[in-house]
C-alpha positions in Angstrom: 27.9 9.0 0.3 24.5 8.1 -1.3 24.3 8.6 -5.2 21.8 11.4 -5.7 21.3 10.7 -9.3 19.3 7.4 -8.4 15.6 7.9 -8.0 15.6 5.4 -5.3 17.7 4.5 -2.1 20.2 2.3 -3.6 21.4 1.4 0.0 18.0 0.0 1.0 18.2 -3.9 1.7 17.4 -6.3 -1.1 14.4 -8.3 -0.9 13.8 -11.7 -2.7 10.8 -11.7 -5.0 9.4 -13.9 -7.8 9.2 -12.3 -11.2 8.2 -14.1 -14.4 10.1 -13.2 -17.2 10.1 -14.2 -21.0 12.1 -17.2 -21.3 13.8 -16.0 -24.4 14.8 -12.6 -22.9 16.2 -14.4 -19.8 18.3 -16.8 -21.9 19.7 -13.9 -24.0 20.4 -11.9 -20.9 22.2 -14.8 -19.4 24.3 -15.3 -22.5 25.3 -11.7 -22.5 26.3 -11.7 -18.9 23.5 -9.2 -18.0 22.7 -8.9 -14.2 19.0 -9.7 -14.5 18.1 -8.4 -10.9 20.0 -5.1 -11.7 18.3 -4.7 -15.1 14.9 -5.3 -13.5 15.5 -2.8 -10.9 16.5 -0.3 -13.4 13.5 -1.0 -15.6 11.1 -0.6 -12.5 13.0 2.6 -11.4 12.4 4.1 -15.0 8.7 3.0 -15.0 8.2 4.5 -11.6 10.0 7.8 -12.7 7.8 7.9 -15.9 4.6 7.3 -13.9 5.6 9.9 -11.2 6.4 12.4 -14.0 2.9 12.0 -15.6 1.2 12.2 -12.4 3.0 15.4 -11.6 2.2 16.9 -15.0 -1.5 16.1 -14.5 -1.7 17.2 -10.9 -0.1 20.6 -11.9 -1.9 20.9 -15.3 -3.9 23.7 -14.3 -1.1 25.7 -12.7 1.1 25.1 -15.8 -1.8 26.2 -18.3 -2.3 29.4 -16.0 1.5 30.2 -16.1 1.8 29.7 -19.8 -1.5 31.7 -20.4 0.2 34.5 -18.2 3.5 34.5 -20.3 1.7 34.4 -23.6 -0.4 37.4 -22.5 2.2 39.5 -20.7 5.7 38.0 -21.7 8.3 36.6 -19.2 8.1 38.6 -16.0 11.7 39.6 -15.9 12.3 39.6 -19.6 13.5 43.3 -19.5 16.5 42.4 -17.4 17.8 39.7 -19.8 21.3 40.7 -21.3 20.3 39.2 -24.8 
């Protein structure tokens, strides 16, 4: 069963690549037993997620502003049905 919490297909095949890393960071990672490939993958996934979030917010900026303006002017559409 795939892990739905991951923002990528963890079962996709691995592909070798060349990555240049700061030598001090690499030595510290090795000394601590860090799996560098996994750490790079996690960092790349985090960076992708952040850029996708920013892109989504920019692409939907007008709709969000319109919705916020409506709520500010009229209140929440179903507020009268709230039990609190």
